[in-house]
HTML snippet that shows the backbone in 3Dmol.js (N, CA, C, O; Angstrom):
<script src="https://3Dmol.org/build/3Dmol-min.js"></script>
<div id="view" style="width:600px;height:400px;position:relative"></div>
<script>
const pdb = `
ATOM      1  N   UNK A   1     -37.127  23.378 -26.789  1.00  0.00           N
ATOM      2  CA  UNK A   1     -37.298  21.950 -26.716  1.00  0.00           C
ATOM      3  C   UNK A   1     -36.187  21.317 -27.539  1.00  0.00           C
ATOM      4  O   UNK A   1     -36.081  21.544 -28.744  1.00  0.00           O
ATOM      5  N   UNK A   2     -35.370  20.528 -26.877  1.00  0.00           N
ATOM      6  CA  UNK A   2     -34.290  19.873 -27.605  1.00  0.00           C
ATOM      7  C   UNK A   2     -33.899  18.584 -26.901  1.00  0.00           C
ATOM      8  O   UNK A   2     -34.065  18.432 -25.691  1.00  0.00           O
ATOM      9  N   UNK A   3     -33.380  17.673 -27.688  1.00  0.00           N
ATOM     10  CA  UNK A   3     -32.911  16.400 -27.168  1.00  0.00           C
ATOM     11  C   UNK A   3     -31.570  16.110 -27.811  1.00  0.00           C
ATOM     12  O   UNK A   3     -31.432  16.197 -29.031  1.00  0.00           O
ATOM     13  N   UNK A   4     -30.584  15.768 -27.006  1.00  0.00           N
ATOM     14  CA  UNK A   4     -29.259  15.439 -27.515  1.00  0.00           C
ATOM     15  C   UNK A   4     -29.232  13.951 -27.835  1.00  0.00           C
ATOM     16  O   UNK A   4     -29.550  13.116 -26.988  1.00  0.00           O
ATOM     17  N   UNK A   5     -28.848  13.628 -29.072  1.00  0.00           N
ATOM     18  CA  UNK A   5     -28.810  12.237 -29.512  1.00  0.00           C
ATOM     19  C   UNK A   5     -27.391  11.917 -29.977  1.00  0.00           C
ATOM     20  O   UNK A   5     -26.831  12.605 -30.831  1.00  0.00           O
ATOM     21  N   UNK A   6     -26.831  10.871 -29.405  1.00  0.00           N
ATOM     22  CA  UNK A   6     -25.498  10.431 -29.811  1.00  0.00           C
ATOM     23  C   UNK A   6     -25.631   9.294 -30.816  1.00  0.00           C
ATOM     24  O   UNK A   6     -26.711   8.725 -30.977  1.00  0.00           O
ATOM     25  N   UNK A   7     -24.559   8.973 -31.474  1.00  0.00           N
ATOM     26  CA  UNK A   7     -24.608   7.950 -32.514  1.00  0.00           C
ATOM     27  C   UNK A   7     -24.898   6.562 -31.959  1.00  0.00           C
ATOM     28  O   UNK A   7     -25.469   5.722 -32.655  1.00  0.00           O
ATOM     29  N   UNK A   8     -24.509   6.316 -30.714  1.00  0.00           N
ATOM     30  CA  UNK A   8     -24.727   4.983 -30.161  1.00  0.00           C
ATOM     31  C   UNK A   8     -26.163   4.777 -29.683  1.00  0.00           C
ATOM     32  O   UNK A   8     -26.529   3.656 -29.328  1.00  0.00           O
ATOM     33  N   UNK A   9     -26.996   5.839 -29.664  1.00  0.00           N
ATOM     34  CA  UNK A   9     -28.396   5.704 -29.264  1.00  0.00           C
ATOM     35  C   UNK A   9     -29.255   5.341 -30.464  1.00  0.00           C
ATOM     36  O   UNK A   9     -29.043   5.858 -31.561  1.00  0.00           O
ATOM     37  N   UNK A  10     -30.221   4.457 -30.265  1.00  0.00           N
ATOM     38  CA  UNK A  10     -31.130   4.137 -31.367  1.00  0.00           C
ATOM     39  C   UNK A  10     -32.084   5.303 -31.641  1.00  0.00           C
ATOM     40  O   UNK A  10     -32.350   6.121 -30.761  1.00  0.00           O
ATOM     41  N   UNK A  11     -32.581   5.366 -32.847  1.00  0.00           N
ATOM     42  CA  UNK A  11     -33.440   6.459 -33.268  1.00  0.00           C
ATOM     43  C   UNK A  11     -34.769   6.460 -32.534  1.00  0.00           C
ATOM     44  O   UNK A  11     -35.283   7.528 -32.201  1.00  0.00           O
ATOM     45  N   UNK A  12     -35.341   5.283 -32.272  1.00  0.00           N
ATOM     46  CA  UNK A  12     -36.628   5.238 -31.586  1.00  0.00           C
ATOM     47  C   UNK A  12     -36.528   5.769 -30.155  1.00  0.00           C
ATOM     48  O   UNK A  12     -37.488   6.345 -29.644  1.00  0.00           O
ATOM     49  N   UNK A  13     -35.381   5.582 -29.509  1.00  0.00           N
ATOM     50  CA  UNK A  13     -35.176   6.142 -28.179  1.00  0.00           C
ATOM     51  C   UNK A  13     -35.138   7.669 -28.242  1.00  0.00           C
ATOM     52  O   UNK A  13     -35.701   8.342 -27.378  1.00  0.00           O
ATOM     53  N   UNK A  14     -34.484   8.208 -29.253  1.00  0.00           N
ATOM     54  CA  UNK A  14     -34.409   9.659 -29.426  1.00  0.00           C
ATOM     55  C   UNK A  14     -35.800  10.238 -29.674  1.00  0.00           C
ATOM     56  O   UNK A  14     -36.148  11.282 -29.122  1.00  0.00           O
ATOM     57  N   UNK A  15     -36.588   9.566 -30.498  1.00  0.00           N
ATOM     58  CA  UNK A  15     -37.947  10.045 -30.761  1.00  0.00           C
ATOM     59  C   UNK A  15     -38.806   9.988 -29.505  1.00  0.00           C
ATOM     60  O   UNK A  15     -39.607  10.892 -29.264  1.00  0.00           O
ATOM     61  N   UNK A  16     -38.652   8.947 -28.707  1.00  0.00           N
ATOM     62  CA  UNK A  16     -39.398   8.828 -27.460  1.00  0.00           C
ATOM     63  C   UNK A  16     -39.027   9.958 -26.499  1.00  0.00           C
ATOM     64  O   UNK A  16     -39.896  10.539 -25.848  1.00  0.00           O
ATOM     65  N   UNK A  17     -37.722  10.266 -26.415  1.00  0.00           N
ATOM     66  CA  UNK A  17     -37.285  11.363 -25.558  1.00  0.00           C
ATOM     67  C   UNK A  17     -37.858  12.697 -26.034  1.00  0.00           C
ATOM     68  O   UNK A  17     -38.275  13.527 -25.226  1.00  0.00           O
ATOM     69  N   UNK A  18     -37.875  12.892 -27.344  1.00  0.00           N
ATOM     70  CA  UNK A  18     -38.419  14.122 -27.910  1.00  0.00           C
ATOM     71  C   UNK A  18     -39.913  14.234 -27.634  1.00  0.00           C
ATOM     72  O   UNK A  18     -40.406  15.319 -27.327  1.00  0.00           O
ATOM     73  N   UNK A  19     -40.631  13.130 -27.740  1.00  0.00           N
ATOM     74  CA  UNK A  19     -42.063  13.103 -27.468  1.00  0.00           C
ATOM     75  C   UNK A  19     -42.337  13.454 -26.005  1.00  0.00           C
ATOM     76  O   UNK A  19     -43.247  14.229 -25.708  1.00  0.00           O
ATOM     77  N   UNK A  20     -41.547  12.881 -25.095  1.00  0.00           N
ATOM     78  CA  UNK A  20     -41.713  13.189 -23.668  1.00  0.00           C
ATOM     79  C   UNK A  20     -41.470  14.664 -23.383  1.00  0.00           C
ATOM     80  O   UNK A  20     -42.197  15.292 -22.613  1.00  0.00           O
ATOM     81  N   UNK A  21     -40.438  15.205 -24.015  1.00  0.00           N
ATOM     82  CA  UNK A  21     -40.121  16.620 -23.830  1.00  0.00           C
ATOM     83  C   UNK A  21     -41.253  17.509 -24.338  1.00  0.00           C
ATOM     84  O   UNK A  21     -41.602  18.504 -23.704  1.00  0.00           O
ATOM     85  N   UNK A  22     -41.818  17.146 -25.477  1.00  0.00           N
ATOM     86  CA  UNK A  22     -42.922  17.924 -26.042  1.00  0.00           C
ATOM     87  C   UNK A  22     -44.140  17.860 -25.132  1.00  0.00           C
ATOM     88  O   UNK A  22     -44.818  18.869 -24.941  1.00  0.00           O
ATOM     89  N   UNK A  23     -44.424  16.705 -24.574  1.00  0.00           N
ATOM     90  CA  UNK A  23     -45.559  16.565 -23.654  1.00  0.00           C
ATOM     91  C   UNK A  23     -45.321  17.338 -22.366  1.00  0.00           C
ATOM     92  O   UNK A  23     -46.243  17.945 -21.821  1.00  0.00           O
ATOM     93  N   UNK A  24     -44.094  17.318 -21.882  1.00  0.00           N
ATOM     94  CA  UNK A  24     -43.774  18.019 -20.649  1.00  0.00           C
ATOM     95  C   UNK A  24     -43.963  19.526 -20.805  1.00  0.00           C
ATOM     96  O   UNK A  24     -44.427  20.195 -19.883  1.00  0.00           O
ATOM     97  N   UNK A  25     -43.606  20.053 -21.961  1.00  0.00           N
ATOM     98  CA  UNK A  25     -43.721  21.492 -22.203  1.00  0.00           C
ATOM     99  C   UNK A  25     -45.101  21.891 -22.703  1.00  0.00           C
ATOM    100  O   UNK A  25     -45.395  23.082 -22.803  1.00  0.00           O
ATOM    101  N   UNK A  26     -45.954  20.923 -23.020  1.00  0.00           N
ATOM    102  CA  UNK A  26     -47.310  21.242 -23.448  1.00  0.00           C
ATOM    103  C   UNK A  26     -47.378  21.809 -24.854  1.00  0.00           C
ATOM    104  O   UNK A  26     -48.228  22.652 -25.139  1.00  0.00           O
ATOM    105  N   UNK A  27     -46.510  21.369 -25.722  1.00  0.00           N
ATOM    106  CA  UNK A  27     -46.455  21.895 -27.085  1.00  0.00           C
ATOM    107  C   UNK A  27     -47.742  21.598 -27.847  1.00  0.00           C
ATOM    108  O   UNK A  27     -48.268  22.468 -28.542  1.00  0.00           O
ATOM    109  N   UNK A  28     -48.246  20.387 -27.721  1.00  0.00           N
ATOM    110  CA  UNK A  28     -49.447  20.014 -28.469  1.00  0.00           C
ATOM    111  C   UNK A  28     -50.672  20.778 -27.981  1.00  0.00           C
ATOM    112  O   UNK A  28     -51.533  21.150 -28.779  1.00  0.00           O
ATOM    113  N   UNK A  29     -50.751  21.014 -26.679  1.00  0.00           N
ATOM    114  CA  UNK A  29     -51.889  21.751 -26.140  1.00  0.00           C
ATOM    115  C   UNK A  29     -51.878  23.198 -26.619  1.00  0.00           C
ATOM    116  O   UNK A  29     -52.924  23.755 -26.950  1.00  0.00           O
ATOM    117  N   UNK A  30     -50.699  23.802 -26.656  1.00  0.00           N
ATOM    118  CA  UNK A  30     -50.590  25.183 -27.144  1.00  0.00           C
ATOM    119  C   UNK A  30     -50.967  25.252 -28.616  1.00  0.00           C
ATOM    120  O   UNK A  30     -51.641  26.186 -29.050  1.00  0.00           O
ATOM    121  N   UNK A  31     -50.535  24.272 -29.370  1.00  0.00           N
ATOM    122  CA  UNK A  31     -50.848  24.255 -30.803  1.00  0.00           C
ATOM    123  C   UNK A  31     -52.350  24.115 -31.034  1.00  0.00           C
ATOM    124  O   UNK A  31     -52.916  24.786 -31.897  1.00  0.00           O
ATOM    125  N   UNK A  32     -52.995  23.238 -30.260  1.00  0.00           N
ATOM    126  CA  UNK A  32     -54.445  23.070 -30.383  1.00  0.00           C
ATOM    127  C   UNK A  32     -55.175  24.360 -30.029  1.00  0.00           C
ATOM    128  O   UNK A  32     -56.140  24.743 -30.691  1.00  0.00           O
ATOM    129  N   UNK A  33     -54.700  25.024 -28.976  1.00  0.00           N
ATOM    130  CA  UNK A  33     -55.351  26.263 -28.548  1.00  0.00           C
ATOM    131  C   UNK A  33     -55.241  27.341 -29.616  1.00  0.00           C
ATOM    132  O   UNK A  33     -56.168  28.131 -29.800  1.00  0.00           O
ATOM    133  N   UNK A  34     -54.129  27.377 -30.310  1.00  0.00           N
ATOM    134  CA  UNK A  34     -53.936  28.391 -31.352  1.00  0.00           C
ATOM    135  C   UNK A  34     -54.618  28.001 -32.659  1.00  0.00           C
ATOM    136  O   UNK A  34     -54.952  28.862 -33.473  1.00  0.00           O
ATOM    137  N   UNK A  35     -54.818  26.719 -32.852  1.00  0.00           N
ATOM    138  CA  UNK A  35     -55.361  26.243 -34.124  1.00  0.00           C
ATOM    139  C   UNK A  35     -56.846  26.568 -34.255  1.00  0.00           C
ATOM    140  O   UNK A  35     -57.307  26.994 -35.314  1.00  0.00           O
ATOM    141  N   UNK A  36     -57.581  26.366 -33.183  1.00  0.00           N
ATOM    142  CA  UNK A  36     -59.015  26.598 -33.213  1.00  0.00           C
ATOM    143  C   UNK A  36     -59.356  27.785 -32.323  1.00  0.00           C
ATOM    144  O   UNK A  36     -58.832  27.908 -31.216  1.00  0.00           O
ATOM    145  N   UNK A  37     -60.217  28.641 -32.797  1.00  0.00           N
ATOM    146  CA  UNK A  37     -60.661  29.775 -31.995  1.00  0.00           C
ATOM    147  C   UNK A  37     -61.781  29.321 -31.075  1.00  0.00           C
ATOM    148  O   UNK A  37     -62.801  28.798 -31.524  1.00  0.00           O
ATOM    149  N   UNK A  38     -61.578  29.529 -29.788  1.00  0.00           N
ATOM    150  CA  UNK A  38     -62.590  29.167 -28.802  1.00  0.00           C
ATOM    151  C   UNK A  38     -62.941  30.434 -28.024  1.00  0.00           C
ATOM    152  O   UNK A  38     -62.072  31.009 -27.369  1.00  0.00           O
ATOM    153  N   UNK A  39     -64.194  30.878 -28.084  1.00  0.00           N
ATOM    154  CA  UNK A  39     -64.574  32.078 -27.345  1.00  0.00           C
ATOM    155  C   UNK A  39     -64.447  31.883 -25.839  1.00  0.00           C
ATOM    156  O   UNK A  39     -64.535  30.762 -25.338  1.00  0.00           O
ATOM    157  N   UNK A  40     -64.240  32.989 -25.122  1.00  0.00           N
ATOM    158  CA  UNK A  40     -64.092  32.920 -23.671  1.00  0.00           C
ATOM    159  C   UNK A  40     -65.357  32.393 -23.012  1.00  0.00           C
ATOM    160  O   UNK A  40     -65.295  31.739 -21.971  1.00  0.00           O
ATOM    161  N   UNK A  41     -66.499  32.676 -23.617  1.00  0.00           N
ATOM    162  CA  UNK A  41     -67.757  32.221 -23.022  1.00  0.00           C
ATOM    163  C   UNK A  41     -67.841  30.692 -22.999  1.00  0.00           C
ATOM    164  O   UNK A  41     -68.411  30.113 -22.074  1.00  0.00           O
ATOM    165  N   UNK A  42     -67.278  30.050 -24.007  1.00  0.00           N
ATOM    166  CA  UNK A  42     -67.288  28.580 -24.045  1.00  0.00           C
ATOM    167  C   UNK A  42     -66.415  28.018 -22.926  1.00  0.00           C
ATOM    168  O   UNK A  42     -66.786  27.049 -22.264  1.00  0.00           O
ATOM    169  N   UNK A  43     -65.262  28.631 -22.724  1.00  0.00           N
ATOM    170  CA  UNK A  43     -64.367  28.179 -21.658  1.00  0.00           C
ATOM    171  C   UNK A  43     -65.038  28.372 -20.300  1.00  0.00           C
ATOM    172  O   UNK A  43     -64.960  27.503 -19.432  1.00  0.00           O
ATOM    173  N   UNK A  44     -65.701  29.524 -20.122  1.00  0.00           N
ATOM    174  CA  UNK A  44     -66.412  29.794 -18.876  1.00  0.00           C
ATOM    175  C   UNK A  44     -67.510  28.759 -18.651  1.00  0.00           C
ATOM    176  O   UNK A  44     -67.706  28.274 -17.536  1.00  0.00           O
ATOM    177  N   UNK A  45     -68.217  28.430 -19.722  1.00  0.00           N
ATOM    178  CA  UNK A  45     -69.292  27.439 -19.628  1.00  0.00           C
ATOM    179  C   UNK A  45     -68.745  26.075 -19.213  1.00  0.00           C
ATOM    180  O   UNK A  45     -69.347  25.390 -18.387  1.00  0.00           O
ATOM    181  N   UNK A  46     -67.605  25.678 -19.784  1.00  0.00           N
ATOM    182  CA  UNK A  46     -67.010  24.391 -19.444  1.00  0.00           C
ATOM    183  C   UNK A  46     -66.592  24.343 -17.974  1.00  0.00           C
ATOM    184  O   UNK A  46     -66.785  23.330 -17.302  1.00  0.00           O
ATOM    185  N   UNK A  47     -66.017  25.449 -17.476  1.00  0.00           N
ATOM    186  CA  UNK A  47     -65.616  25.491 -16.070  1.00  0.00           C
ATOM    187  C   UNK A  47     -66.828  25.394 -15.161  1.00  0.00           C
ATOM    188  O   UNK A  47     -66.808  24.661 -14.172  1.00  0.00           O
ATOM    189  N   UNK A  48     -67.891  26.134 -15.491  1.00  0.00           N
ATOM    190  CA  UNK A  48     -69.114  26.086 -14.684  1.00  0.00           C
ATOM    191  C   UNK A  48     -69.693  24.688 -14.667  1.00  0.00           C
ATOM    192  O   UNK A  48     -70.182  24.222 -13.638  1.00  0.00           O
ATOM    193  N   UNK A  49     -69.639  24.015 -15.817  1.00  0.00           N
ATOM    194  CA  UNK A  49     -70.172  22.662 -15.934  1.00  0.00           C
ATOM    195  C   UNK A  49     -69.418  21.702 -15.014  1.00  0.00           C
ATOM    196  O   UNK A  49     -70.027  20.866 -14.348  1.00  0.00           O
ATOM    197  N   UNK A  50     -68.106  21.824 -14.982  1.00  0.00           N
ATOM    198  CA  UNK A  50     -67.288  20.960 -14.134  1.00  0.00           C
ATOM    199  C   UNK A  50     -67.607  21.205 -12.666  1.00  0.00           C
ATOM    200  O   UNK A  50     -67.777  20.259 -11.896  1.00  0.00           O
ATOM    201  N   UNK A  51     -67.689  22.481 -12.276  1.00  0.00           N
ATOM    202  CA  UNK A  51     -67.977  22.795 -10.879  1.00  0.00           C
ATOM    203  C   UNK A  51     -69.385  22.367 -10.491  1.00  0.00           C
ATOM    204  O   UNK A  51     -69.609  21.918  -9.367  1.00  0.00           O
ATOM    205  N   UNK A  52     -70.331  22.503 -11.407  1.00  0.00           N
ATOM    206  CA  UNK A  52     -71.700  22.065 -11.120  1.00  0.00           C
ATOM    207  C   UNK A  52     -71.742  20.557 -10.903  1.00  0.00           C
ATOM    208  O   UNK A  52     -72.474  20.066 -10.044  1.00  0.00           O
ATOM    209  N   UNK A  53     -70.962  19.834 -11.677  1.00  0.00           N
ATOM    210  CA  UNK A  53     -70.919  18.377 -11.526  1.00  0.00           C
ATOM    211  C   UNK A  53     -70.349  17.991 -10.156  1.00  0.00           C
ATOM    212  O   UNK A  53     -70.864  17.093  -9.491  1.00  0.00           O
ATOM    213  N   UNK A  54     -69.274  18.686  -9.743  1.00  0.00           N
ATOM    214  CA  UNK A  54     -68.690  18.406  -8.428  1.00  0.00           C
ATOM    215  C   UNK A  54     -69.679  18.747  -7.321  1.00  0.00           C
ATOM    216  O   UNK A  54     -69.813  18.006  -6.347  1.00  0.00           O
ATOM    217  N   UNK A  55     -70.370  19.872  -7.477  1.00  0.00           N
ATOM    218  CA  UNK A  55     -71.346  20.305  -6.476  1.00  0.00           C
ATOM    219  C   UNK A  55     -72.467  19.275  -6.341  1.00  0.00           C
ATOM    220  O   UNK A  55     -72.903  18.948  -5.238  1.00  0.00           O
ATOM    221  N   UNK A  56     -72.926  18.769  -7.501  1.00  0.00           N
ATOM    222  CA  UNK A  56     -73.994  17.773  -7.491  1.00  0.00           C
ATOM    223  C   UNK A  56     -73.534  16.496  -6.792  1.00  0.00           C
ATOM    224  O   UNK A  56     -74.286  15.906  -6.016  1.00  0.00           O
ATOM    225  N   UNK A  57     -72.313  16.073  -7.061  1.00  0.00           N
ATOM    226  CA  UNK A  57     -71.786  14.868  -6.422  1.00  0.00           C
ATOM    227  C   UNK A  57     -71.683  15.033  -4.915  1.00  0.00           C
ATOM    228  O   UNK A  57     -72.013  14.118  -4.161  1.00  0.00           O
ATOM    229  N   UNK A  58     -71.222  16.205  -4.474  1.00  0.00           N
ATOM    230  CA  UNK A  58     -71.096  16.453  -3.039  1.00  0.00           C
ATOM    231  C   UNK A  58     -72.457  16.447  -2.361  1.00  0.00           C
ATOM    232  O   UNK A  58     -72.618  15.879  -1.281  1.00  0.00           O
ATOM    233  N   UNK A  59     -73.439  17.086  -3.002  1.00  0.00           N
ATOM    234  CA  UNK A  59     -74.787  17.112  -2.429  1.00  0.00           C
ATOM    235  C   UNK A  59     -75.366  15.704  -2.339  1.00  0.00           C
ATOM    236  O   UNK A  59     -75.977  15.339  -1.334  1.00  0.00           O
ATOM    237  N   UNK A  60     -75.171  14.915  -3.398  1.00  0.00           N
ATOM    238  CA  UNK A  60     -75.688  13.544  -3.407  1.00  0.00           C
ATOM    239  C   UNK A  60     -75.038  12.728  -2.295  1.00  0.00           C
ATOM    240  O   UNK A  60     -75.718  11.966  -1.608  1.00  0.00           O
ATOM    241  N   UNK A  61     -73.734  12.881  -2.114  1.00  0.00           N
ATOM    242  CA  UNK A  61     -73.028  12.163  -1.067  1.00  0.00           C
ATOM    243  C   UNK A  61     -73.535  12.580   0.315  1.00  0.00           C
ATOM    244  O   UNK A  61     -73.720  11.737   1.192  1.00  0.00           O
ATOM    245  N   UNK A  62     -73.757  13.879   0.505  1.00  0.00           N
ATOM    246  CA  UNK A  62     -74.257  14.365   1.795  1.00  0.00           C
ATOM    247  C   UNK A  62     -75.644  13.795   2.081  1.00  0.00           C
ATOM    248  O   UNK A  62     -75.935  13.399   3.210  1.00  0.00           O
ATOM    249  N   UNK A  63     -76.492  13.754   1.067  1.00  0.00           N
ATOM    250  CA  UNK A  63     -77.841  13.168   1.244  1.00  0.00           C
ATOM    251  C   UNK A  63     -77.741  11.702   1.631  1.00  0.00           C
ATOM    252  O   UNK A  63     -78.442  11.239   2.531  1.00  0.00           O
ATOM    253  N   UNK A  64     -76.876  10.981   0.952  1.00  0.00           N
ATOM    254  CA  UNK A  64     -76.726   9.549   1.259  1.00  0.00           C
ATOM    255  C   UNK A  64     -76.235   9.328   2.677  1.00  0.00           C
ATOM    256  O   UNK A  64     -76.721   8.442   3.380  1.00  0.00           O
ATOM    257  N   UNK A  65     -75.266  10.140   3.099  1.00  0.00           N
ATOM    258  CA  UNK A  65     -74.746   9.990   4.450  1.00  0.00           C
ATOM    259  C   UNK A  65     -75.796  10.330   5.490  1.00  0.00           C
ATOM    260  O   UNK A  65     -75.899   9.654   6.513  1.00  0.00           O
ATOM    261  N   UNK A  66     -76.581  11.378   5.239  1.00  0.00           N
ATOM    262  CA  UNK A  66     -77.641  11.742   6.174  1.00  0.00           C
ATOM    263  C   UNK A  66     -78.673  10.635   6.292  1.00  0.00           C
ATOM    264  O   UNK A  66     -79.137  10.332   7.391  1.00  0.00           O
ATOM    265  N   UNK A  67     -79.036  10.027   5.166  1.00  0.00           N
ATOM    266  CA  UNK A  67     -80.054   8.973   5.206  1.00  0.00           C
ATOM    267  C   UNK A  67     -79.513   7.698   5.857  1.00  0.00           C
ATOM    268  O   UNK A  67     -80.270   6.969   6.498  1.00  0.00           O
ATOM    269  N   UNK A  68     -78.235   7.422   5.705  1.00  0.00           N
ATOM    270  CA  UNK A  68     -77.641   6.240   6.342  1.00  0.00           C
ATOM    271  C   UNK A  68     -77.590   6.385   7.850  1.00  0.00           C
ATOM    272  O   UNK A  68     -77.820   5.426   8.587  1.00  0.00           O
ATOM    273  N   UNK A  69     -77.287   7.589   8.300  1.00  0.00           N
ATOM    274  CA  UNK A  69     -77.176   7.815   9.736  1.00  0.00           C
ATOM    275  C   UNK A  69     -78.532   8.004  10.405  1.00  0.00           C
ATOM    276  O   UNK A  69     -78.615   8.053  11.632  1.00  0.00           O
ATOM    277  N   UNK A  70     -79.566   8.108   9.632  1.00  0.00           N
ATOM    278  CA  UNK A  70     -80.898   8.269  10.197  1.00  0.00           C
ATOM    279  C   UNK A  70     -81.253   9.706  10.528  1.00  0.00           C
ATOM    280  O   UNK A  70     -82.268   9.960  11.177  1.00  0.00           O
ATOM    281  N   UNK A  71     -80.429  10.647  10.089  1.00  0.00           N
ATOM    282  CA  UNK A  71     -80.692  12.061  10.348  1.00  0.00           C
ATOM    283  C   UNK A  71     -81.391  12.665   9.150  1.00  0.00           C
ATOM    284  O   UNK A  71     -80.741  13.211   8.259  1.00  0.00           O
ATOM    285  N   UNK A  72     -82.692  12.573   9.120  1.00  0.00           N
ATOM    286  CA  UNK A  72     -83.432  13.110   7.971  1.00  0.00           C
ATOM    287  C   UNK A  72     -83.817  14.524   8.164  1.00  0.00           C
ATOM    288  O   UNK A  72     -84.445  15.118   7.287  1.00  0.00           O
TER     289      UNK A  72
END
`;
const viewer = $3Dmol.createViewer("view");
viewer.addModel(pdb, "pdb");
viewer.setStyle({}, {cartoon: {color: "spectrum"}});
viewer.zoomTo();
viewer.render();
</script>
């Protein structure tokens, strides 16, 4: 991760470029992942939770569409 800064560029522009580069490479996310220990079971639980939420939304939408069309 590097940013080339010339003398004619203002410092705040250089910092903004550096921040964008860090976000693009995911530096902060990697640091957070290494900073705190998270067991694999927690990650698995979070993924299941997200998929369950999507599944519930799809089922609810299907029920609504069936009831609107009169196909009970």
